KOLKENU-222088 format. One record per residue (C-alpha): residue number from 0; residue in three letters; chain; y, x, z. Coordinates in steps of 0.02 Angstrom, whole numbers, plus 50000, padded with zeros to 5 digits. Example, Ala and Ser with C-alpha at 12.3 -4.5 7.8 and 13.67 -1.06 7.14 Angstrom:
! residues 2
0/Ala/A/49775/50615/50390 .
1/Ser/A/49947/50684/50357 .
***
This chain:
! residues 606
0/Met/A/50411/51477/52185 .
1/Trp/A/50462/51656/52185 .
2/Val/A/50529/51800/52070 .
3/Glu/A/50435/51972/52097 .
4/Pro/A/50544/52127/52072 .
5/Pro/A/50621/52174/51959 .
6/Ile/A/50714/52027/52000 .
7/Thr/A/50732/51923/51831 .
8/Leu/A/50894/51826/51870 .
9/Asn/A/50868/51722/51705 .
10/Gln/A/50713/51643/51776 .
11/Leu/A/50810/51556/51906 .
12/Pro/A/50866/51369/51865 .
13/Arg/A/51038/51308/51840 .
14/Glu/A/51015/51165/51965 .
15/Pro/A/51062/51135/52152 .
16/Gly/A/50939/51208/52281 .
17/Val/A/50902/51337/52419 .
18/Tyr/A/50854/51521/52389 .
19/Arg/A/50771/51642/52516 .
20/Met/A/50791/51834/52497 .
21/Leu/A/50631/51928/52540 .
22/Asp/A/50598/52108/52592 .
23/Ser/A/50452/52220/52536 .
24/Lys/A/50343/52135/52683 .
25/Arg/A/50390/51956/52621 .
26/Lys/A/50493/51925/52774 .
27/Val/A/50641/51811/52744 .
28/Leu/A/50800/51909/52749 .
29/Tyr/A/50931/51774/52710 .
30/Val/A/50934/51590/52671 .
31/Gly/A/51064/51512/52563 .
32/Lys/A/51111/51356/52457 .
33/Ala/A/51186/51345/52287 .
34/Arg/A/51258/51202/52171 .
35/Asn/A/51196/51327/52029 .
36/Leu/A/51051/51434/52093 .
37/Arg/A/51068/51559/51939 .
38/Lys/A/51253/51576/51956 .
39/Arg/A/51254/51593/52141 .
40/Val/A/51110/51723/52159 .
41/Ser/A/51172/51828/52003 .
42/Ser/A/51332/51850/52101 .
43/Tyr/A/51243/51964/52233 .
44/Phe/A/51201/52092/52091 .
45/Gln/A/51347/52091/51966 .
46/Arg/A/51463/52182/52078 .
47/Lys/A/51463/52276/52249 .
48/Pro/A/51480/52156/52391 .
49/Glu/A/51631/52183/52493 .
50/Ser/A/51549/52145/52659 .
51/Pro/A/51442/52280/52736 .
52/Arg/A/51318/52153/52797 .
53/Thr/A/51290/52084/52613 .
54/Gln/A/51277/52260/52554 .
55/Ala/A/51138/52302/52688 .
56/Leu/A/51053/52137/52623 .
57/Val/A/51053/52174/52431 .
58/Val/A/50976/52345/52463 .
59/Leu/A/50828/52276/52554 .
60/Ile/A/50790/52122/52431 .
61/Arg/A/50634/52144/52330 .
62/Ala/A/50595/51954/52297 .
63/Ile/A/50677/51790/52287 .
64/Glu/A/50602/51619/52331 .
65/Phe/A/50687/51459/52276 .
66/Thr/A/50671/51269/52306 .
67/Ile/A/50757/51145/52179 .
68/Thr/A/50835/50991/52267 .
69/Ala/A/50900/50830/52187 .
70/Ser/A/51080/50863/52251 .
71/Glu/A/51194/50987/52340 .
72/Ala/A/51179/50879/52494 .
73/Gln/A/50990/50891/52515 .
74/Ala/A/51013/51085/52485 .
75/Leu/A/51141/51092/52629 .
76/Ile/A/51008/51004/52745 .
77/Leu/A/50869/51107/52686 .
78/Glu/A/50963/51261/52711 .
79/His/A/51002/51216/52884 .
80/Asn/A/50840/51171/52938 .
81/Leu/A/50758/51334/52861 .
82/Ile/A/50879/51445/52958 .
83/Lys/A/50844/51360/53120 .
84/Gln/A/50659/51379/53081 .
85/Leu/A/50647/51554/53005 .
86/Lys/A/50804/51633/53097 .
87/Pro/A/50833/51756/52956 .
88/Arg/A/50905/51922/53000 .
89/Tyr/A/51073/51907/52897 .
90/Asn/A/51112/51722/52925 .
91/Val/A/51246/51659/53045 .
92/Leu/A/51141/51598/53194 .
93/Leu/A/51229/51493/53329 .
94/Lys/A/51164/51539/53504 .
95/Asp/A/51174/51367/53578 .
96/Ser/A/51088/51244/53457 .
97/Lys/A/51051/51113/53586 .
98/Ser/A/51094/50937/53545 .
99/Tyr/A/51259/50886/53629 .
100/Pro/A/51248/50766/53790 .
101/Tyr/A/51311/50590/53786 .
102/Ile/A/51334/50464/53927 .
103/Leu/A/51215/50313/53902 .
104/Leu/A/51257/50140/53964 .
105/Ser/A/51084/50065/53962 .
106/Asp/A/51042/49898/53895 .
107/Glu/A/50971/49815/54046 .
108/Tyr/A/50995/49662/54158 .
109/Tyr/A/51079/49790/54288 .
110/Pro/A/51133/49926/54166 .
111/Lys/A/51156/50109/54243 .
112/Leu/A/51243/50270/54179 .
113/Asp/A/51157/50423/54137 .
114/Met/A/51168/50590/54042 .
115/Tyr/A/51063/50578/53878 .
116/Arg/A/51013/50709/53747 .
117/Gly/A/50914/50695/53592 .
118/Lys/A/50888/50549/53467 .
119/Arg/A/50986/50406/53502 .
120/Asp/A/50846/50280/53487 .
121/Gln/A/50860/50209/53668 .
122/Ala/A/50928/50038/53690 .
123/Gly/A/51104/50050/53753 .
124/Glu/A/51282/50098/53721 .
125/Tyr/A/51321/50301/53690 .
126/Phe/A/51487/50383/53731 .
127/Gly/A/51524/50553/53683 .
128/Pro/A/51474/50695/53618 .
129/Phe/A/51528/50791/53773 .
130/Pro/A/51554/50984/53753 .
131/His/A/51422/51020/53886 .
132/Ala/A/51319/50951/54019 .
133/Gly/A/51445/50997/54155 .
134/Ala/A/51573/50886/54082 .
135/Val/A/51458/50739/54084 .
136/His/A/51405/50768/54268 .
137/Gln/A/51584/50782/54314 .
138/Thr/A/51628/50619/54227 .
139/Leu/A/51478/50530/54301 .
140/His/A/51529/50593/54468 .
141/Ser/A/51698/50522/54462 .
142/Met/A/51648/50348/54386 .
143/Gln/A/51523/50318/54522 .
144/Ser/A/51649/50314/54661 .
145/Ile/A/51767/50202/54552 .
146/Phe/A/51649/50092/54467 .
147/Gln/A/51507/50098/54583 .
148/Leu/A/51361/50072/54444 .
149/Arg/A/51186/50119/54498 .
150/Asp/A/51114/50283/54442 .
151/Cys/A/50924/50272/54517 .
152/Asn/A/50785/50248/54406 .
153/Asp/A/50701/50085/54371 .
154/Ser/A/50555/50113/54483 .
155/Thr/A/50667/50156/54633 .
156/Phe/A/50781/50009/54592 .
157/Asn/A/50643/49879/54590 .
158/Asn/A/50567/49930/54750 .
159/Arg/A/50718/49948/54857 .
160/Thr/A/50722/49827/55019 .
161/Arg/A/50883/49897/55094 .
162/Pro/A/51048/49989/55015 .
163/Cys/A/51026/50172/54996 .
164/Met/A/51143/50315/55038 .
165/Gln/A/51241/50293/54871 .
166/His/A/51299/50128/54940 .
167/Gln/A/51337/50184/55114 .
168/Ile/A/51462/50306/55055 .
169/Gly/A/51543/50188/54918 .
170/Arg/A/51469/50254/54763 .
171/Cys/A/51353/50098/54719 .
172/Ser/A/51380/49912/54739 .
173/Ala/A/51186/49898/54784 .
174/Pro/A/51139/49759/54654 .
175/Cys/A/50955/49813/54705 .
176/Cys/A/50980/49715/54868 .
177/Ser/A/51090/49573/54787 .
178/Ile/A/51240/49628/54882 .
179/Val/A/51345/49593/54726 .
180/Thr/A/51298/49455/54606 .
181/Gln/A/51244/49484/54427 .
182/Thr/A/51409/49423/54371 .
183/Glu/A/51505/49529/54480 .
184/Tyr/A/51403/49684/54433 .
185/Met/A/51426/49652/54248 .
186/Gln/A/51617/49649/54268 .
187/Gln/A/51592/49825/54347 .
188/Val/A/51494/49863/54193 .
189/Gln/A/51635/49798/54079 .
190/Asp/A/51764/49905/54171 .
191/Ala/A/51658/50060/54146 .
192/Arg/A/51639/50024/53972 .
193/Gln/A/51827/50009/53953 .
194/Phe/A/51858/50172/54039 .
195/Leu/A/51733/50263/53921 .
196/Gln/A/51827/50176/53775 .
197/Gly/A/51993/50243/53833 .
198/Lys/A/52058/50072/53877 .
199/Asn/A/52123/50134/54042 .
200/Gln/A/52284/50035/54049 .
201/Ser/A/52194/49874/54024 .
202/Ile/A/52096/49912/54168 .
203/Leu/A/52229/49958/54280 .
204/Arg/A/52339/49809/54240 .
205/Gln/A/52188/49693/54277 .
206/Trp/A/52154/49780/54437 .
207/Gln/A/52340/49764/54492 .
208/Gln/A/52327/49575/54464 .
209/Asp/A/52155/49557/54566 .
210/Met/A/52241/49654/54705 .
211/Gln/A/52389/49554/54706 .
212/Thr/A/52284/49397/54710 .
213/Ala/A/52177/49465/54853 .
214/Ser/A/52328/49512/54949 .
215/Glu/A/52397/49327/54936 .
216/Thr/A/52233/49259/54984 .
217/Met/A/52227/49375/55138 .
218/Asn/A/52072/49461/55066 .
219/Phe/A/52140/49626/55128 .
220/Glu/A/51973/49717/55123 .
221/Leu/A/51959/49686/54937 .
222/Ala/A/52145/49730/54910 .
223/Ala/A/52119/49890/54998 .
224/Ser/A/51972/49930/54892 .
225/Leu/A/52060/49891/54735 .
226/Arg/A/52203/49998/54790 .
227/Asp/A/52090/50150/54815 .
228/Arg/A/52003/50126/54647 .
229/Ile/A/52172/50111/54558 .
230/Lys/A/52220/50281/54643 .
231/Ala/A/52062/50357/54599 .
232/Leu/A/52079/50315/54416 .
233/Arg/A/52262/50373/54415 .
234/Thr/A/52215/50538/54479 .
235/Ile/A/52079/50564/54341 .
236/Leu/A/52187/50514/54208 .
237/Ala/A/52333/50621/54268 .
238/Gly/A/52380/50763/54135 .
239/Asn/A/52252/50682/54013 .
240/Glu/A/52355/50557/53931 .
241/Gln/A/52449/50662/53800 .
242/Ser/A/52524/50530/53674 .
243/Asp/A/52560/50676/53545 .
244/Leu/A/52371/50722/53522 .
245/Pro/A/52240/50608/53436 .
246/Asp/A/52126/50497/53546 .
247/Asp/A/51971/50561/53447 .
248/Ala/A/51976/50747/53399 .
249/Asp/A/51894/50914/53403 .
250/Ala/A/51988/51074/53408 .
251/Ile/A/51899/51234/53339 .
252/Val/A/51958/51415/53358 .
253/Ile/A/51862/51578/53306 .
254/Leu/A/51873/51722/53423 .
255/Arg/A/51831/51889/53351 .
256/Arg/A/51795/52046/53452 .
257/Pro/A/51734/52218/53375 .
258/Glu/A/51555/52194/53431 .
259/Ser/A/51541/51998/53443 .
260/Val/A/51603/51832/53372 .
261/Ser/A/51610/51668/53461 .
262/Ile/A/51679/51496/53443 .
263/Ser/A/51775/51393/53563 .
264/Met/A/51787/51207/53546 .
265/Gly/A/51894/51080/53630 .
266/Val/A/51831/50895/53625 .
267/Arg/A/51939/50750/53657 .
268/Arg/A/51871/50579/53660 .
269/Ala/A/51948/50403/53713 .
270/Ala/A/52123/50487/53736 .
271/Cys/A/52048/50605/53867 .
272/Asn/A/52006/50788/53866 .
273/Leu/A/51824/50820/53904 .
274/Gly/A/51837/51010/53909 .
275/Thr/A/51804/51166/53801 .
276/His/A/51631/51222/53742 .
277/His/A/51602/51406/53714 .
278/Ile/A/51469/51450/53578 .
279/Arg/A/51411/51630/53551 .
280/Ile/A/51355/51671/53368 .
281/Lys/A/51222/51811/53327 .
282/Gln/A/51244/51911/53169 .
283/Ala/A/51409/51866/53123 .
284/Val/A/51522/52016/53169 .
285/Asp/A/51578/52028/52981 .
286/Ala/A/51539/51850/52918 .
287/Asp/A/51687/51756/52838 .
288/Asp/A/51774/51622/52932 .
289/Ile/A/51700/51500/52806 .
290/Glu/A/51524/51547/52837 .
291/Ile/A/51542/51524/53025 .
292/Leu/A/51640/51364/53008 .
293/Gln/A/51506/51291/52892 .
294/Ser/A/51372/51338/53008 .
295/Leu/A/51461/51257/53147 .
296/Phe/A/51491/51093/53057 .
297/Ile/A/51314/51078/52999 .
298/Glu/A/51245/51103/53169 .
299/Arg/A/51367/50993/53252 .
300/Tyr/A/51417/50851/53129 .
301/Gln/A/51241/50827/53048 .
302/His/A/51175/50699/53173 .
303/Glu/A/51321/50691/53296 .
304/His/A/51478/50583/53288 .
305/Leu/A/51611/50648/53171 .
306/Pro/A/51784/50632/53251 .
307/Thr/A/51934/50548/53165 .
308/Glu/A/52021/50727/53167 .
309/Val/A/51962/50912/53168 .
310/Ile/A/52096/51032/53216 .
311/Leu/A/52065/51215/53157 .
312/Gln/A/52142/51371/53177 .
313/Cys/A/52103/51460/53005 .
314/Glu/A/52171/51475/52837 .
315/Pro/A/52229/51311/52756 .
316/Ala/A/52140/51362/52595 .
317/Leu/A/51975/51329/52686 .
318/Leu/A/51995/51149/52724 .
319/Asp/A/51950/51092/52550 .
320/Glu/A/51782/51169/52567 .
321/Leu/A/51756/51097/52743 .
322/Lys/A/51817/50932/52680 .
323/Lys/A/51680/50923/52557 .
324/Leu/A/51556/50972/52686 .
325/Thr/A/51614/50827/52809 .
326/Thr/A/51593/50713/52664 .
327/Leu/A/51414/50771/52626 .
328/Leu/A/51360/50761/52805 .
329/Gln/A/51444/50587/52852 .
330/Pro/A/51494/50500/52692 .
331/Lys/A/51539/50340/52782 .
332/Gln/A/51650/50415/52910 .
333/His/A/51830/50466/52881 .
334/Cys/A/51893/50633/52957 .
335/Thr/A/52057/50724/52943 .
336/Leu/A/52062/50921/52947 .
337/Arg/A/52221/51007/53002 .
338/Thr/A/52282/51178/53034 .
339/Pro/A/52445/51152/53139 .
340/Lys/A/52588/51264/53130 .
341/Arg/A/52684/51183/53274 .
342/Gly/A/52680/51043/53407 .
343/Ala/A/52554/50979/53521 .
344/Arg/A/52411/51015/53413 .
345/Leu/A/52449/51204/53399 .
346/Gln/A/52474/51201/53591 .
347/Trp/A/52306/51129/53618 .
348/Leu/A/52227/51268/53501 .
349/Glu/A/52318/51400/53591 .
350/Glu/A/52254/51336/53765 .
351/Ile/A/52070/51340/53698 .
352/Arg/A/52090/51508/53630 .
353/Arg/A/52147/51567/53801 .
354/Thr/A/52015/51482/53886 .
355/Gly/A/51876/51547/53766 .
356/Glu/A/51951/51732/53771 .
357/Gln/A/51932/51713/53962 .
358/Gln/A/51755/51667/53954 .
359/Gln/A/51725/51800/53822 .
360/Ala/A/51795/51933/53928 .
361/Gly/A/51698/51875/54080 .
362/Arg/A/51536/51889/53987 .
363/Ser/A/51589/52055/53896 .
364/Thr/A/51509/52227/53954 .
365/Ser/A/51586/52328/53818 .
366/Asn/A/51728/52413/53911 .
367/Gln/A/51627/52504/54062 .
368/Gln/A/51709/52680/54010 .
369/Pro/A/51850/52660/54158 .
370/Ala/A/51692/52629/54282 .
371/Phe/A/51599/52784/54224 .
372/Glu/A/51755/52887/54239 .
373/Ala/A/51779/52820/54421 .
374/Val/A/51599/52888/54448 .
375/Lys/A/51659/53062/54378 .
376/Glu/A/51802/53059/54506 .
377/Leu/A/51699/52999/54644 .
378/Phe/A/51568/53139/54632 .
379/Glu/A/51691/53264/54567 .
380/Leu/A/51586/53287/54403 .
381/Asp/A/51641/53405/54263 .
382/Glu/A/51615/53272/54130 .
383/Thr/A/51618/53081/54125 .
384/Pro/A/51442/53029/54123 .
385/Lys/A/51385/52923/53983 .
386/Leu/A/51215/52860/54033 .
387/Ile/A/51166/52812/54215 .
388/Ala/A/50984/52763/54250 .
389/Ala/A/50909/52679/54397 .
390/Val/A/50739/52668/54476 .
391/Asp/A/50664/52522/54580 .
392/Asn/A/50491/52488/54647 .
393/Ala/A/50421/52316/54682 .
394/His/A/50254/52242/54752 .
395/Leu/A/50190/52096/54857 .
396/Gly/A/50102/52140/55005 .
397/Gly/A/50045/52305/54927 .
398/Lys/A/49976/52225/54783 .
399/Gln/A/50046/52199/54601 .
400/Thr/A/50135/52352/54632 .
401/Val/A/50264/52401/54482 .
402/Ala/A/50407/52502/54453 .
403/Ala/A/50560/52487/54329 .
404/Ile/A/50692/52606/54259 .
405/Val/A/50842/52547/54180 .
406/Tyr/A/50996/52627/54089 .
407/Gly/A/51179/52579/54092 .
408/Gly/A/51304/52655/53960 .
409/Trp/A/51488/52626/53920 .
410/Asn/A/51432/52477/53811 .
411/Gly/A/51336/52392/53951 .
412/Ala/A/51148/52385/53966 .
413/Glu/A/51051/52497/53862 .
414/Lys/A/50890/52398/53843 .
415/Gln/A/50810/52505/53714 .
416/Tyr/A/50775/52635/53849 .
417/Tyr/A/50708/52515/53983 .
418/Arg/A/50534/52554/54058 .
419/Arg/A/50408/52475/54175 .
420/Tyr/A/50255/52541/54257 .
421/Gln/A/50107/52478/54339 .
422/Leu/A/50069/52582/54490 .
423/Asp/A/49917/52499/54579 .
424/Glu/A/49799/52572/54451 .
425/Ile/A/49858/52757/54467 .
426/Ala/A/49708/52868/54517 .
427/Gly/A/49694/52947/54691 .
428/Ser/A/49761/53116/54617 .
429/Asn/A/49939/53044/54661 .
430/Asp/A/49882/52990/54846 .
431/Phe/A/49943/52825/54807 .
432/Thr/A/49912/52676/54916 .
433/Gly/A/49988/52505/54887 .
434/Gly/A/50149/52477/54986 .
435/Asp/A/50194/52657/55005 .
436/Asp/A/50361/52671/54944 .
437/Tyr/A/50378/52865/54942 .
438/Ala/A/50213/52880/54846 .
439/Ala/A/50254/52739/54727 .
440/Met/A/50426/52845/54695 .
441/Ala/A/50336/53005/54661 .
442/Ala/A/50214/52918/54537 .
443/Val/A/50334/52830/54430 .
444/Leu/A/50458/52988/54429 .
445/Ser/A/50327/53101/54385 .
446/Arg/A/50285/52998/54229 .
447/Phe/A/50462/52958/54188 .
448/Tyr/A/50521/53148/54202 .
449/Arg/A/50384/53207/54097 .
450/Ala/A/50442/53072/53955 .
451/Ile/A/50615/53155/53969 .
452/Val/A/50548/53323/53944 .
453/Glu/A/50431/53266/53800 .
454/Lys/A/50596/53203/53718 .
455/Ser/A/50537/53015/53715 .
456/Ile/A/50675/52948/53816 .
457/Pro/A/50857/53025/53843 .
458/Cys/A/50894/53111/53998 .
459/Pro/A/51027/53009/54099 .
460/Asp/A/51181/53100/54158 .
461/Val/A/51161/53020/54336 .
462/Met/A/50987/52952/54403 .
463/Leu/A/51008/52824/54547 .
464/Ile/A/50864/52820/54674 .
465/Asp/A/50838/52659/54776 .
466/Gly/A/50828/52730/54953 .
467/Gly/A/50899/52851/55066 .
468/Lys/A/50870/53038/55098 .
469/Gly/A/50676/53024/55108 .
470/Gln/A/50670/52942/54928 .
471/Leu/A/50794/53071/54868 .
472/Ala/A/50696/53215/54936 .
473/Ile/A/50544/53145/54839 .
474/Ala/A/50642/53116/54670 .
475/Met/A/50717/53295/54691 .
476/Asp/A/50533/53371/54712 .
477/Glu/A/50473/53272/54556 .
478/Ala/A/50623/53336/54456 .
479/Gln/A/50590/53519/54502 .
480/Lys/A/50407/53504/54451 .
481/Ala/A/50462/53439/54281 .
482/Gly/A/50591/53576/54258 .
483/Leu/A/50743/53460/54285 .
484/Ser/A/50812/53534/54430 .
485/Asp/A/50990/53513/54367 .
486/Leu/A/50971/53330/54351 .
487/Lys/A/51112/53242/54463 .
488/Gln/A/51029/53123/54576 .
489/Val/A/51099/52995/54693 .
490/Gly/A/51002/52900/54833 .
491/Val/A/51079/52733/54852 .
492/Ala/A/51049/52680/55031 .
493/Lys/A/51083/52500/55078 .
494/Gly/A/51175/52478/55245 .
495/Val/A/51118/52383/55398 .
496/Ser/A/51188/52219/55338 .
497/Arg/A/51123/52253/55165 .
498/Lys/A/51285/52190/55091 .
499/Leu/A/51376/52246/54932 .
500/Gly/A/51509/52391/54991 .
501/Glu/A/51392/52445/55140 .
502/Glu/A/51298/52572/55040 .
503/Val/A/51291/52753/55080 .
504/Leu/A/51267/52878/54928 .
505/Trp/A/51162/53042/54948 .
506/Pro/A/51211/53152/54800 .
507/Ser/A/51074/53283/54774 .
508/Trp/A/51199/53423/54738 .
509/Arg/A/51295/53403/54892 .
510/Glu/A/51261/53408/55080 .
511/Thr/A/51368/53269/55141 .
512/Ser/A/51352/53079/55109 .
513/Leu/A/51479/52958/55034 .
514/Lys/A/51521/52778/55077 .
515/Pro/A/51653/52729/54948 .
516/Gly/A/51664/52543/55004 .
517/Ile/A/51676/52382/54910 .
518/His/A/51836/52422/54822 .
519/Ser/A/51768/52573/54739 .
520/Pro/A/51738/52530/54540 .
521/Ala/A/51609/52671/54537 .
522/Leu/A/51517/52598/54680 .
523/Leu/A/51520/52426/54602 .
524/Leu/A/51457/52498/54429 .
525/Met/A/51309/52584/54517 .
526/Ala/A/51269/52426/54613 .
527/Arg/A/51264/52323/54448 .
528/Ile/A/51136/52444/54375 .
529/Arg/A/51030/52458/54541 .
530/Asp/A/51026/52267/54542 .
531/Glu/A/50972/52261/54353 .
532/Ala/A/50830/52384/54395 .
533/His/A/50779/52272/54545 .
534/Arg/A/50787/52114/54431 .
535/Phe/A/50676/52200/54296 .
536/Ala/A/50548/52269/54411 .
537/Gly/A/50541/52097/54511 .
538/Glu/A/50517/52006/54350 .
539/Tyr/A/50377/52107/54291 .
540/Met/A/50289/52099/54468 .
541/Arg/A/50294/51908/54457 .
542/Lys/A/50231/51905/54274 .
543/Arg/A/50084/52017/54338 .
544/Lys/A/50050/51905/54487 .
545/Lys/A/50042/51744/54377 .
546/Lys/A/49928/51823/54267 .
547/Ala/A/49820/51884/54409 .
548/Met/A/49807/51706/54464 .
549/Phe/A/49719/51656/54303 .
550/Thr/A/49600/51794/54292 .
551/Ser/A/49442/51826/54384 .
552/Gln/A/49336/51978/54425 .
553/Leu/A/49202/51904/54307 .
554/Asp/A/49306/51929/54165 .
555/Ala/A/49284/52114/54160 .
556/Ile/A/49094/52094/54155 .
557/Glu/A/49010/52121/53976 .
558/Gly/A/48909/51971/53936 .
559/Ile/A/49014/51842/54034 .
560/Gly/A/49116/51716/53935 .
561/Glu/A/49220/51574/53983 .
562/Ala/A/49052/51461/53973 .
563/Lys/A/48953/51568/54093 .
564/Arg/A/49105/51600/54210 .
565/Ala/A/49127/51419/54234 .
566/Leu/A/48934/51401/54263 .
567/Leu/A/48933/51526/54400 .
568/Leu/A/49088/51477/54482 .
569/Lys/A/49028/51292/54483 .
570/His/A/48847/51333/54548 .
571/Phe/A/48907/51452/54689 .
572/Gly/A/49072/51356/54732 .
573/Gly/A/49186/51502/54689 .
574/Ile/A/49197/51690/54679 .
575/Asp/A/49155/51718/54866 .
576/Gly/A/48990/51624/54835 .
577/Ile/A/48949/51732/54685 .
578/Lys/A/48976/51883/54787 .
579/Lys/A/48859/51830/54924 .
580/Ala/A/48720/51787/54807 .
581/Ser/A/48582/51900/54779 .
582/Arg/A/48508/51968/54614 .
583/Ser/A/48369/51828/54604 .
584/Gln/A/48497/51695/54656 .
585/Leu/A/48607/51747/54510 .
586/Ala/A/48460/51744/54387 .
587/Gln/A/48426/51567/54435 .
588/Val/A/48590/51498/54352 .
589/Ser/A/48564/51433/54172 .
590/Gly/A/48601/51567/54044 .
591/Ile/A/48594/51714/54161 .
592/Ser/A/48452/51828/54124 .
593/Asn/A/48387/51953/54249 .
594/Thr/A/48473/52099/54153 .
595/Leu/A/48654/52006/54164 .
596/Ala/A/48616/51952/54348 .
597/Glu/A/48594/52143/54387 .
598/Arg/A/48755/52183/54296 .
599/Ile/A/48843/52047/54388 .
600/Phe/A/48788/52110/54555 .
601/Glu/A/48823/52287/54537 .
602/Ala/A/49005/52247/54457 .
603/Leu/A/49040/52138/54608 .
604/His/A/48972/52264/54736 .
605/Arg/A/49031/52432/54656 .
***
């Protein structure tokens, strides 16, 4: 159902459900849930919203669709599914929406350990969820050397005649070759199960007793093996056993920057820290904490394990709403929500915040102004440049020749200005032949500089030319022709070793070259922009190559569709056979008339 403008709010029911805000093109702008649809939707129009994002949303609303649900819980699930499906412009979208990884202990005669994602419908025991795949791989790697369970697939396991390399390096007990009995192997499985359940002290006590018994019976080889396993397990457990923290908990911190919002989440299971997961969020710069946390809770706990405790760094007033949400998502599981003010829990939150801030800073490209100021100092410019562009050509043996131009600014990549060009179809007026870098440079820059003059793209403050004095001379000539003789261009010539820091810079307005070295922030900035141009050009070249692999010269001939193309290729054994065929031979193929045969012959021999 939907309500066309003018929006008549009294047509909305007073029941729970989901509403969808639509623009003039009937594109969904926002999806929300409500216990009372009329009351919730009316609140958007009764007073001016405080959030700039909501203000912008209300201006664009032209229609409202709604769906009535039997309960608020059903509305919650429907809202979440619609957001994932429609990706509305004004909803909070979690960047990483993959299912969380688990460790699966399979239910087989000889069980194995493996990472598992998706619906937990495979027979076996699941341990987790882990914050990311790296934490799973690290845990499995450590467990293999201690518990020596197999990790091979069933086909390999069933067809082994001698132990593999994993056994030789002490990471598998080789049950495939009956080096251990099934009873002994199942004891290894039980030890691994107890480890994943957090019963580490029980394992250590049992191993210490077994080591003592082996020593007394003079089975020194077994005693030494148990000693090494005890030492390895104690090394893994060092630093993880913090009695002041709950055995089963998630800790969540919201990280806000002027240009982005993200979440850092620490995971603790079976009394061991499993690491920190960093989740980037789209469209949430001015979203409230409660909206962000609700989106996270639905994404993580709708189908995943709900820990016994969730520790948050937020206003305590939000806990009641989040508690209702956890009850709706997992009514049979008990979970305590806390916002600690002191103690080990607060210390854990602060560690997670610091980890998240470091990851966020590593990904951020928003603070590039100091590097641009270094460019000004390096080239002795009058003003700090705000836009630096770079050009790069790419080809495969003279074919699929392309060029790319990218822009970098104070806030990182300016992708709205990126341009890419096909160069192998350029007419002979440019004297272009595939693989000629000078001709390719002239071809792309003539078009690029013309676009600058026509105001369809901004003029960069500095233009980076991939190459030395020869390529720079071509660029200066093209700029002169376009009336851009004042444009500052820099040839970036890679050194003999082609390593970062060995570049020689040739400014167009100076007679001497520069070699700033690897410690120059200006050179590092220009290298990043140059490498981005190289990446963008290479990506386009590979895309065109892949497309060319699935096309044929026959596709451009009028009257040749998929069926006739297949008949011709089958009849002559390929495109080379078709090229060698005469007009009369082409006309002998079923469905090919004399007129079409003439057209094919002319097209292939033009």
